[in-house]
VOBA-1610 file (N, C-alpha, C; in pm, whole numbers, padded with zeros to 5 digits, always signed):
BEGIN
Met+00335+00655+02396Met+00315+00582+02286Met+00267+00457+02305Glu+00133+00423+02326Glu+00061+00289+02387Glu+00084+00181+02266Asn+00154+00096+02350Asn+00159-00056+02262Asn+00205-00051+02121Ile+00287+00051+02107Ile+00385+00080+01951Ile+00475-00049+01933Ser+00499-00100+02035Ser+00604-00220+02023Ser+00534-00341+01946Thr+00404-00359+01959Thr+00319-00465+01913Thr+00251-00424+01787Gln+00237-00309+01744Gln+00208-00258+01621Gln+00288-00305+01494Thr+00260-00316+01395Thr+00311-00360+01275Thr+00403-00254+01223Leu+00518-00274+01156Leu+00590-00167+01112Leu+00511-00066+01010Ala+00429-00148+00923Ala+00340-00096+00819Ala+00254+00015+00888Ser+00164-00033+00994Ser+00048+00041+01038Ser+00145+00168+01123Ile+00245+00158+01184Ile+00320+00271+01225Ile+00352+00407+01110Val+00403+00337+01001Val+00444+00434+00892Val+00301+00493+00860Thr+00219+00421+00843Thr+00070+00464+00790Thr+00016+00570+00864Lys+00040+00563+01010Lys-00027+00672+01105Lys+00065+00778+01124Ser+00200+00766+01096Ser+00306+00882+01085Ser+00416+00852+00999Ser+00430+00937+00897Ser+00544+00931+00776Ser+00662+00970+00848Ser+00669+01041+00971Ser+00780+01079+01011Ser+00855+00957+01111Ser+00768+00871+01127Ser+00866+00716+01154Ser+00957+00689+01050Val+00939+00721+00921Val+01027+00643+00815Val+01174+00670+00820Pro+01226+00792+00877Pro+01381+00830+00912Pro+01429+00714+01008Val+01343+00709+01105Val+01414+00596+01201Val+01405+00456+01165Phe+01305+00416+01074Phe+01309+00289+01023Phe+01424+00270+00925Glu+01454+00377+00842Glu+01563+00367+00750Glu+01694+00378+00825Lys+01718+00435+00929Lys+01843+00447+00989Lys+01874+00330+01036Tyr+01775+00215+01097Tyr+01818+00094+01149Tyr+01777-00017+01074Ser+01776+00018+00937Ser+01743-00080+00832Ser+01618-00176+00886Leu+01524-00089+00915Leu+01412-00192+00982Leu+01304-00179+00842Asp+01273-00286+00776Asp+01193-00283+00650Asp+01069-00286+00667Phe+00987-00154+00675Phe+00842-00122+00692Phe+00766-00165+00549Cys+00820-00190+00442Cys+00739-00228+00317Cys+00725-00363+00287Cys+00830-00439+00249Cys+00809-00613+00211Cys+00763-00671+00331Asn+00850-00626+00436Asn+00835-00701+00562Asn+00765-00619+00670Gly+00690-00529+00633Gly+00586-00447+00721Gly+00469-00494+00789Lys+00468-00627+00784Lys+00341-00707+00859Lys+00408-00765+00995Arg+00555-00738+01015Arg+00593-00758+01146Arg+00572-00671+01248Thr+00586-00697+01355Thr+00576-00591+01477Thr+00668-00524+01498Leu+00695-00418+01545Leu+00790-00342+01570Leu+00897-00434+01690Ala+00831-00507+01762Ala+00920-00600+01851Ala+00978-00726+01809Glu+00925-00754+01695Glu+00962-00887+01597Glu+01087-00834+01509Ala+01047-00693+01465Ala+01171-00643+01381Ala+01274-00623+01460Cys+01291-00575+01582Cys+01371-00516+01690Cys+01456-00654+01715Asn+01372-00736+01764Asn+01470-00862+01816Asn+01512-00919+01698Ala+01464-00942+01573Ala+01553-01002+01448Ala+01660-00939+01427Lys+01704-00829+01453Lys+01823-00707+01433Lys+01887-00709+01544Gly+01843-00762+01650Gly+01928-00749+01787Gly+01934-00607+01819Leu+01816-00524+01800Leu+01827-00381+01852Leu+01742-00367+01965Ser+01761-00271+02060Ser+01683-00268+02171Ser+01535-00199+02157Ile+01437-00259+02194Ile+01306-00206+02151Ile+01291-00085+02232Ser+01295-00064+02344Ser+01284+00035+02428Ser+01372+00170+02368Glu+01485+00158+02308Glu+01559+00275+02234Glu+01494+00301+02127Ile+01451+00232+02041Ile+01413+00249+01910Ile+01251+00331+01972Val+01173+00275+02039Val+01049+00339+02108Val+01067+00465+02106Ala+01173+00510+02216Ala+01219+00621+02232Ala+01252+00705+02110Glu+01315+00662+02050Glu+01347+00763+01929Glu+01219+00782+01856Leu+01136+00691+01829Leu+01007+00720+01749Leu+00932+00817+01823Glu+00921+00824+01963Glu+00845+00909+01995Glu+00888+01049+01999Leu+01016+01076+01974Leu+01074+01185+01934Leu+01027+01230+01818Asn+01037+01154+01710Asn+01051+01175+01566Asn+00886+01174+01534Met+00819+01090+01574Met+00677+01075+01521Met+00581+01182+01570Gln+00516+01234+01470Gln+00408+01329+01482Gln+00261+01298+01400Pro+00168+01347+01436Pro+00030+01334+01392Pro+00039+01394+01243Arg-00043+01311+01146Arg-00042+01330+01030Arg-00037+01502+00991Thr+00027+01555+00910Thr+00037+01693+00879Thr-00032+01707+00754Glu-00071+01826+00689Glu-00147+01855+00587Glu-00081+01793+00438Asn+00066+01796+00449Asn+00147+01737+00345Asn+00164+01628+00357Gln+00111+01517+00450Gln+00100+01393+00437Gln-00015+01338+00399Leu-00028+01252+00292Leu-00137+01228+00215Leu-00203+01079+00274Pro-00329+01102+00288Pro-00414+01016+00375Pro-00459+00862+00256Phe-00355+00800+00235Phe-00358+00694+00150Phe-00459+00599+00179Glu-00490+00583+00302Glu-00625+00509+00321Glu-00755+00543+00288Glu-00758+00699+00291Glu-00892+00759+00247Glu-00882+00781+00096Met-00778+00736+00027Met-00772+00758-00106Met-00861+00635-00212Ser-00899+00669-00321Ser-00966+00566-00412Ser-00830+00476-00453Ala-00884+00354-00519Ala-00745+00285-00572Ala-00709+00361-00699Glu-00796+00443-00788Glu-00767+00522-00901Glu-00663+00629-00875Gln-00709+00694-00740Gln-00615+00813-00723Gln-00476+00749-00656Met-00475+00626-00580Met-00336+00608-00535Met-00245+00574-00664Ile-00328+00471-00769Ile-00253+00459-00887Ile-00198+00560-00933Ser-00277+00678-00945Ser-00213+00817-01027Ser-00094+00869-00938Tyr-00100+00857-00817Tyr+00016+00912-00742Tyr+00110+00811-00763Ile+00122+00671-00763Ile+00214+00599-00774Ile+00298+00571-00917Leu+00219+00636-01013Leu+00264+00655-01146Leu+00342+00773-01158Ile+00293+00869-01111Ile+00347+01017-01131Ile+00494+01026-01037His+00465+00980-00924His+00579+00992-00779His+00670+00890-00783His+00646+00780-00807His+00730+00665-00807His+00774+00593-00955His+00664+00570-01043His+00728+00495-01177His+00804+00594-01225Phe+00787+00731-01235Phe+00830+00818-01299Phe+00967+00834-01255Tyr+00997+00851-01114Tyr+01142+00876-01079Tyr+01209+00732-01102Val+01167+00631-01094Val+01259+00511-01121Val+01282+00513-01266Lys+01218+00525-01375Lys+01258+00527-01511Lys+01346+00638-01553Gln+01337+00760-01476Gln+01420+00852-01506Gln+01568+00849-01408Ser+01560+00778-01290Ser+01659+00762-01252Ser+01770+00636-01253Met+01733+00515-01297Met+01790+00398-01299Met+01911+00451-01418Pro+01879+00504-01527Pro+01984+00497-01624Pro+02087+00610-01590Gln+02072+00681-01499Gln+02178+00792-01452Gln+02251+00701-01353Ile+02163+00622-01251Ile+02266+00562-01145Ile+02355+00464-01230Ile+02305+00370-01303Ile+02369+00294-01402Ile+02493+00352-01470Phe+02479+00479-01494Phe+02615+00537-01588Phe+02705+00541-01469His+02655+00616-01364His+02759+00655-01256His+02834+00548-01195Val+02757+00439-01150Val+02819+00324-01115Val+02908+00249-01197Glu+02839+00257-01319Glu+02961+00192-01434Glu+03098+00284-01437Lys+03070+00411-01420Lys+03202+00505-01440Lys+03303+00454-01304Val+03240+00420-01170Val+03321+00411-01075Val+03372+00268-01083Ala+03268+00178-01124Ala+03348+00014-01109Ala+03458+00011-01235Asn+03421+00077-01346Asn+03541+00060-01450Asn+03669+00135-01405Lys+03659+00249-01338Lys+03779+00332-01282Lys+03828+00285-01174His+03758+00241-01080His+03787+00217-00926His+03791+00058-00893Gly+03719-00025-00984Gly+03703-00160-00950Gly+03811-00211-00874Glu+03939-00211-00942Glu+04028-00302-00853Glu+04087-00245-00721Arg+04056-00137-00723Arg+04089-00057-00582Arg+03952-00086-00481Phe+03827-00100-00543Phe+03706-00096-00447Phe+03618-00211-00532Pro+03670-00355-00543Pro+03600-00435-00610Pro+03462-00456-00560Phe+03410-00420-00449Phe+03252-00431-00426Phe+03157-00335-00517Met+03232-00242-00578Met+03166-00145-00654Met+03099-00259-00792Val+03200-00329-00842Val+03159-00413-00961Val+03061-00499-00916Glu+03031-00571-00775Glu+02921-00622-00736Glu+02799-00569-00746Val+02811-00416-00685Val+02711-00348-00691Val+02640-00308-00842Leu+02737-00282-00912Leu+02694-00254-01068Leu+02620-00362-01116Gln+02657-00505-01088Gln+02587-00625-01153Gln+02443-00622-01090Leu+02439-00587-00947Leu+02319-00581-00881Leu+02206-00494-00915Phe+02273-00382-00953Phe+02184-00279-00981Phe+02121-00287-01128Arg+02207-00358-01215Arg+02174-00384-01352Arg+02061-00475-01346Glu+02064-00578-01245Glu+01956-00715-01217Glu+01833-00610-01195Ile+01839-00497-01096Ile+01726-00422-01045Ile+01663-00340-01160Gln+01769-00300-01231Gln+01698-00217-01367Gln+01607-00301-01433Glu+01654-00431-01450Glu+01588-00530-01566Glu+01455-00553-01512Glu+01458-00591-01370Glu+01344-00642-01308Glu+01247-00538-01279Met+01292-00406-01251Met+01200-00296-01222Met+01135-00272-01354Thr+01213-00259-01457Thr+01142-00236-01585Thr+01065-00318-01636Ser+01077-00432-01604Ser+00982-00554-01638Ser+00845-00537-01558His+00883-00517-01407His+00777-00516-01297His+00679-00403-01320Met+00728-00285-01346Met+00633-00165-01376Met+00532-00167-01491Gln+00598-00232-01601Gln+00518-00248-01717Gln+00417-00331-01719Lys+00439-00456-01596Lys+00314-00539-01588Lys+00216-00467-01494Glu+00278-00383-01401Glu+00180-00315-01328Glu+00074-00215-01426Glu+00147-00140-01514Glu+00092-00029-01583Glu+00004-00088-01681Val+00037-00226-01728Val-00041-00284-01835Val-00125-00383-01782Ile-00118-00444-01676Ile-00193-00536-01638Ile-00262-00500-01510Leu-00198-00501-01401Leu-00266-00518-01272Leu-00324-00377-01251Phe-00270-00280-01296Phe-00333-00119-01239Phe-00467-00138-01305Pro-00474-00135-01433Pro-00585-00140-01521Pro-00710-00230-01430Arg-00666-00357-01399Arg-00761-00455-01338Arg-00820-00390-01207Ile-00729-00348-01137Ile-00757-00278-01007Ile-00862-00169-01057Lys-00850-00074-01154Lys-00937+00034-01156Lys-01060-00040-01196His-01045-00111-01290His-01186-00192-01327His-01254-00255-01217Leu-01197-00342-01149Leu-01234-00389-01003Leu-01304-00283-00921Glu-01250-00157-00909Glu-01305-00045-00824Glu-01438+00002-00860Ser-01428+00016-01028Ser-01543+00071-01100Ser-01668-00014-01097Met-01661-00142-01093Met-01725-00257-01100Met-01789-00271-00948Phe-01714-00249-00857Phe-01752-00249-00712Phe-01846-00129-00682Leu-01786-00012-00721Leu-01873+00100-00683Leu-02023+00120-00757Asp-02022+00034-00880Asp-02130+00023-00964Asp-02240-00091-00913Gly-02188-00129-00800Gly-02251-00272-00770Gly-02264-00373-00861Gln-02172-00379-00952Gln-02184-00503-01075Gln-02056-00598-01047Leu-01991-00620-00922Leu-01885-00722-00897Leu-01929-00846-00933Asn-01849-00911-01025Asn-01855-01053-01032Asn-01732-01121-01027Asp-01750-01278-01008Asp-01638-01370-00973Asp-01530-01343-01103Thr-01540-01318-01183Thr-01429-01306-01327Thr-01357-01187-01287Val-01422-01091-01252Val-01338-00947-01220Val-01256-00973-01104Arg-01292-01024-00989Arg-01241-01056-00877Arg-01131-01167-00882Asn-01153-01287-00951Asn-01045-01371-00983Asn-00925-01311-01085Ser-00944-01194-01133Ser-00826-01132-01219Ser-00713-01069-01158Ile-00739-01042-01010Ile-00656-00981-00960Ile-00578-01053-00838Ala-00590-01142-00791Ala-00526-01198-00689Ala-00402-01252-00714Ala-00386-01324-00843Ala-00244-01363-00872Ala-00151-01267-00924Pro-00177-01187-01022Pro-00095-01072-01025Pro-00052-00989-00908Ile-00155-00959-00816Ile-00104-00921-00666Ile+00013-01001-00600Asn-00023-01135-00636Asn+00099-01200-00555Asn+00203-01196-00615Val+00237-01228-00762Val+00345-01186-00830Val+00401-01035-00796Met+00307-00934-00809Met+00398-00817-00765Met+00482-00832-00652Met+00387-00854-00551Met+00438-00870-00403Met+00576-00953-00394Ala+00571-01064-00453Ala+00692-01110-00477Ala+00825-01075-00520Glu+00776-00987-00644Glu+00898-00913-00694Glu+00928-00820-00604His+00832-00742-00517His+00894-00632-00466His+00989-00691-00353Asp+00956-00794-00302Asp+01065-00854-00210Asp+01218-00866-00244His+01190-00916-00390His+01337-00959-00457His+01409-00830-00476Ala+01336-00737-00524Ala+01399-00593-00541Ala+01450-00545-00406Gly+01389-00569-00313Gly+01435-00492-00161Gly+01542-00585-00096Asp+01553-00725-00139Asp+01674-00811-00110Asp+01809-00764-00175Leu+01758-00724-00334Leu+01891-00686-00395Leu+01966-00570-00354Leu+01857-00450-00323Leu+01889-00342-00261Leu+01967-00340-00125Tyr+01915-00438-00037Tyr+01946-00468+00100Tyr+02133-00509+00071Gln+02151-00598-00039Gln+02266-00652-00082Gln+02372-00523-00084Ile+02311-00415-00161Ile+02386-00319-00204Ile+02425-00230-00086Arg+02321-00217+00011Arg+02328-00151+00129Arg+02454-00222+00214Glu+02446-00331+00209Glu+02570-00410+00291Glu+02682-00396+00259Leu+02691-00415+00106Leu+02838-00423+00036Leu+02881-00255+00037Thr+02807-00170+00055Thr+02844-00037+00044Thr+02855+00039+00210Ser+02843-00069+00299Ser+02819-00020+00436Ser+02761+00116+00456Asn+02626+00074+00415Asn+02530+00179+00421Asn+02552+00339+00326Tyr+02586+00282+00221Tyr+02593+00385+00156Tyr+02722+00470+00180Gln+02815+00438+00261Gln+02921+00547+00329Gln+03028+00518+00202Ala+03059+00635+00176Ala+03194+00671+00076Ala+03348+00655+00143Pro+03445+00539+00055Pro+03541+00518+00145Pro+03608+00623+00131Glu+03739+00656+00196Glu+03821+00741+00219Glu+03892+00755+00080Gly+03924+00878+00048Gly+03979+00904-00098Gly+03870+00888-00234Ala+03739+00859-00197Ala+03649+00838-00298Ala+03623+00953-00373Cys+03625+00946-00504Cys+03597+01058-00604Cys+03452+01110-00589Thr+03442+01230-00662Thr+03297+01291-00675Thr+03188+01199-00711Thr+03205+01137-00828Thr+03123+01037-00905Thr+03100+00911-00796Phe+03207+00862-00716Phe+03158+00745-00627Phe+03066+00813-00511Lys+03103+00949-00474Lys+03012+00988-00364Lys+02850+00994-00409Val+02853+01056-00552Val+02718+01069-00611Val+02660+00948-00632Ser+02711+00850-00678Ser+02666+00755-00709Ser+02610+00652-00582Leu+02671+00672-00481Leu+02611+00616-00333Leu+02483+00661-00276Ala+02502+00817-00317Ala+02391+00903-00272Ala+02285+00885-00337Glu+02302+00832-00476Glu+02199+00810-00576Glu+02127+00644-00527Leu+02219+00565-00503Leu+02149+00449-00455Leu+02068+00452-00333Lys+02137+00518-00252Lys+02052+00554-00099Lys+01931+00587-00121Glu+01906+00706-00234Glu+01804+00770-00248Glu+01682+00689-00326Phe+01738+00604-00406Phe+01668+00479-00478Phe+01607+00399-00385Glu+01683+00360-00253Glu+01648+00268-00196Glu+01512+00315-00110Glu+01509+00455-00062Glu+01440+00495+00038Glu+01326+00528-00063Asp+01313+00539-00180Asp+01213+00563-00267Asp+01123+00447-00285Leu+01207+00339-00306Leu+01150+00238-00323Leu+01079+00150-00217His+01107+00194-00087His+01047+00146+00038His+00915+00233+00042Gln+00923+00376+00013Gln+00790+00419-00015Gln+00692+00388-00099His+00745+00328-00211His+00671+00298-00327His+00622+00169-00274Val+00678+00072-00241Val+00653-00071-00213Val+00552-00069-00103His+00562+00038+00003His+00485+00036+00106His+00335+00104+00060Ile+00331+00186-00021Ile+00211+00250-00073Ile+00135+00152-00144Glu+00195+00030-00197Glu+00141-00046-00318Glu+00086-00182-00210Asn+00184-00247-00129Asn+00168-00350-00019Asn+00055-00327+00044Asn+00078-00205+00120Asn-00001-00191+00256Asn-00135-00084+00236His-00136-00060+00110His-00264+00052+00081His-00346+00008-00035Leu-00274+00018-00152Leu-00333-00016-00280Leu-00383-00153-00288Phe-00298-00272-00269Phe-00329-00393-00268Phe-00410-00441-00168Ile-00403-00386-00039Ile-00504-00438+00058Ile-00632-00374+00044Lys-00672-00249-00043Lys-00776-00217-00090Lys-00857-00288-00174Ala-00760-00322-00279Ala-00794-00411-00387Ala-00858-00544-00333Leu-00789-00594-00227Leu-00835-00731-00189Leu-00942-00742-00109Asp-00967-00620-00053Asp-01074-00588+00054Asp-01206-00579-00054Met-01188-00522-00145Met-01287-00520-00243Met-01333-00653-00296Met-01232-00735-00303Met-01262-00872-00376Met-01345-00949-00279Lys-01315-00910-00159Lys-01389-00999-00058Lys-01539-00962-00058Ala-01587-00866-00131Ala-01747-00853-00129Ala-01814-00943-00219Pro-01936-00978-00177Pro-02019-01081-00258Pro-02016-01063-00408Ala-02028-01152-00502Ala-02069-01115-00628Ala-02198-01047-00620Thr-02213-00930-00716Thr-02374-00887-00742Thr-02424-00914-00854Ile-02371-00985-00944Ile-02429-01014-01076Ile-02387-01157-01126
//
């Protein structure tokens, strides 16, 4: 696999989604920190680059029919995918996760105090993600669709272009913060490993948190490394009116 160590994490995932399990296994952040090269990410975590490359070579396959070509999709198509596959999941899963983690923290908090902190962190995530998705759905996504429409019609102007950059920067900063909060949860729970004697609800809540983090990584990857880049590229086109 030629020069994979010098490729960015985002570009590796874009070329092959089968690299995702390897990155998840070693907590290599391909979404918020996807612009780092594989070598830089491995060095930062003290991982063997040669071992990670070897594992990627075993797992990575060329794109299959089931892997969507996001780089070939329109901005409107990507937004529809994000809303259906990610925003809907986040809205449905957060109340359930809160319910289970609250139950564990209330019943087992004295024995496992880290779960009380997990509950506080996930409550913060719920509040921030609710606000974040609303801003995307009400402000940013409609602006990106309008930008694309004007771009395709040859009617792009500076007013339309200037309405995009600031909200994109805000959303990317919020992506970073949500990722940081979930990383703290991963650390507190020892990579979502249930302690000895954990009840069923405890195990379920950890599995749900793990699934939520994995979904967020995919969610942010599509936005940061596909949708936002496409919007910013359209913005670079000269004004036509």
